[in-house]
GUFIDO-375841 format. One record per residue (C-alpha): x, y, z; residue number from 0. Coordinates in Angstrom, 2 decimals. Example, Ala and Ser with C-alpha at 12.3 -4.5 7.8 and 13.67 -1.06 7.14 Angstrom:
BEGIN
SITE       xx       yy       zz  num
SITE    12.30    -4.50     7.80    0
SITE    13.67    -1.06     7.14    1
! end
This chain:
BEGIN
SITE       xx       yy       zz  num
SITE     4.97     1.55   -46.83    0
SITE     6.96     4.75   -46.44    1
SITE     9.29     5.98   -48.50    2
SITE    12.32     8.03   -47.97    3
SITE    13.46    11.05   -49.89    4
SITE    16.03    13.59   -49.72    5
SITE    15.47    17.36   -49.66    6
SITE    17.53    20.46   -49.34    7
SITE    16.47    23.99   -48.15    8
SITE    18.72    25.92   -50.18    9
SITE    20.90    28.87   -49.33   10
SITE    18.62    31.61   -50.67   11
SITE    15.86    30.27   -48.60   12
SITE    18.01    29.84   -45.25   13
SITE    19.12    33.38   -45.71   14
SITE    15.75    35.00   -45.87   15
SITE    14.56    33.12   -42.98   16
SITE    12.12    30.66   -44.63   17
SITE    13.51    27.62   -42.94   18
SITE    10.84    27.44   -40.30   19
SITE     7.98    28.17   -42.91   20
SITE     9.32    25.58   -45.38   21
SITE     9.70    23.05   -42.59   22
SITE     6.05    23.83   -41.09   23
SITE     4.85    23.17   -44.97   24
SITE     6.53    19.82   -45.24   25
SITE     5.00    18.83   -41.67   26
SITE     1.60    19.75   -42.91   27
SITE     2.12    17.76   -45.54   28
SITE     2.70    14.44   -43.78   29
SITE     6.39    14.34   -43.69   30
SITE     8.42    12.81   -40.99   31
SITE    12.12    14.24   -40.61   32
SITE    14.24    11.05   -40.47   33
SITE    17.38    13.25   -40.22   34
SITE    18.40    16.88   -40.61   35
SITE    21.36    19.18   -40.15   36
SITE    22.28    22.94   -41.14   37
SITE    25.52    23.22   -42.64   38
SITE    27.61    25.06   -45.19   39
SITE    29.11    23.07   -48.20   40
SITE    32.29    23.43   -50.23   41
SITE    32.15    24.21   -53.82   42
SITE    33.87    20.78   -54.41   43
SITE    30.99    19.02   -52.34   44
SITE    28.23    20.89   -54.63   45
SITE    30.55    19.58   -57.64   46
SITE    30.39    16.01   -56.36   47
SITE    26.66    16.14   -55.40   48
SITE    25.37    17.62   -58.76   49
SITE    27.98    15.71   -60.60   50
SITE    25.10    14.72   -62.95   51
SITE    24.97    17.96   -64.46   52
SITE    28.48    18.61   -65.03   53
SITE    28.07    19.15   -68.69   54
SITE    25.29    21.37   -68.07   55
SITE    25.74    25.29   -68.87   56
SITE    24.44    26.23   -65.39   57
SITE    26.52    23.74   -63.37   58
SITE    29.08    26.07   -61.94   59
SITE    26.89    28.65   -61.28   60
SITE    24.63    26.35   -59.55   61
SITE    27.73    24.64   -57.57   62
SITE    28.97    28.30   -56.41   63
SITE    25.38    29.05   -55.50   64
SITE    25.00    26.07   -53.31   65
SITE    28.00    26.78   -51.80   66
SITE    27.31    30.37   -51.13   67
SITE    25.78    30.28   -47.56   68
SITE    24.15    27.52   -44.85   69
SITE    21.92    25.26   -46.24   70
SITE    19.34    22.38   -44.41   71
SITE    20.13    18.84   -45.67   72
SITE    17.28    16.75   -44.90   73
SITE    16.04    12.93   -45.11   74
SITE    12.24    12.94   -44.92   75
SITE     9.95     9.89   -44.83   76
SITE     6.31     9.10   -45.80   77
SITE     4.23     7.00   -48.04   78
SITE     4.81     8.04   -51.74   79
SITE     7.43    10.52   -50.19   80
SITE     9.35    11.35   -53.85   81
SITE     6.27    12.25   -55.92   82
SITE     4.59    13.90   -53.03   83
SITE     7.42    16.14   -52.38   84
SITE     7.91    17.03   -56.09   85
SITE     4.20    18.05   -56.20   86
SITE     4.77    20.10   -52.84   87
SITE     7.88    22.04   -54.04   88
SITE     6.39    23.19   -57.32   89
SITE     7.81    23.61   -60.97   90
SITE    11.87    24.45   -60.73   91
SITE    10.82    27.84   -62.16   92
SITE     8.64    29.77   -59.60   93
SITE     7.16    31.56   -62.08   94
SITE     5.37    28.20   -63.42   95
SITE     4.88    26.86   -59.77   96
SITE     1.26    26.38   -58.89   97
SITE    -0.33    28.30   -56.15   98
SITE     0.24    26.59   -52.78   99
SITE     3.74    25.29   -53.69  100
SITE     6.80    25.98   -51.92  101
SITE     8.57    27.52   -54.75  102
SITE     5.35    30.04   -55.57  103
SITE     5.59    30.81   -52.02  104
SITE     9.60    30.97   -51.04  105
SITE    11.42    30.98   -54.64  106
SITE    12.88    34.09   -56.42  107
SITE    14.22    32.51   -59.59  108
SITE    15.07    28.90   -61.46  109
SITE    18.33    29.27   -59.62  110
SITE    17.02    30.64   -56.39  111
SITE    14.24    28.13   -56.09  112
SITE    14.28    27.29   -52.16  113
SITE    14.38    23.84   -52.26  114
SITE    15.45    20.71   -53.78  115
SITE    14.20    17.19   -53.59  116
SITE    15.26    13.87   -55.11  117
SITE    13.46    12.98   -58.41  118
SITE    13.89     9.37   -58.09  119
SITE    14.48     6.14   -55.71  120
SITE    18.03     5.86   -57.26  121
SITE    18.68     9.47   -56.91  122
SITE    17.25     9.50   -53.48  123
SITE    19.46     6.87   -52.27  124
SITE    22.46     8.39   -53.89  125
SITE    21.70    11.68   -52.22  126
SITE    20.72    10.48   -48.91  127
SITE    24.51     8.34   -48.81  128
SITE    26.00    11.47   -49.85  129
SITE    25.17    13.77   -47.36  130
SITE    24.19    11.20   -44.31  131
SITE    26.07     8.24   -42.95  132
SITE    23.80     5.52   -42.11  133
SITE    24.16     6.04   -37.95  134
SITE    22.53     9.24   -38.70  135
SITE    19.47     7.83   -40.08  136
SITE    17.43     6.75   -37.04  137
! end
């Protein structure tokens, strides 16, 4: 049965013109885009989204970075979507990412790492609901 996950093509990748190439990688891997939108977010929106990290030292920089330019928000679907997307994305630090992964191909640093993907079903449910209204999920 298909599973849904949430993903963001981050501001660094959008700025560098990698959106189309990353979407092509997702398509090749069998993901179906249920919903997508390109938008800029405010720092308070980023803080709400990343609230689980608010005690971490990188929280402020992360929220500033995520609100620094347009990003591409997506709900993706396929069997085993969460685990498959995590594998396709590669390690958070692109220097440690496996060859062929999105972060190995398109990321510049741990922070500017091109893509975000939900890490669990509960996280995916929160993240999808944070950015998409039910009527957008056709």
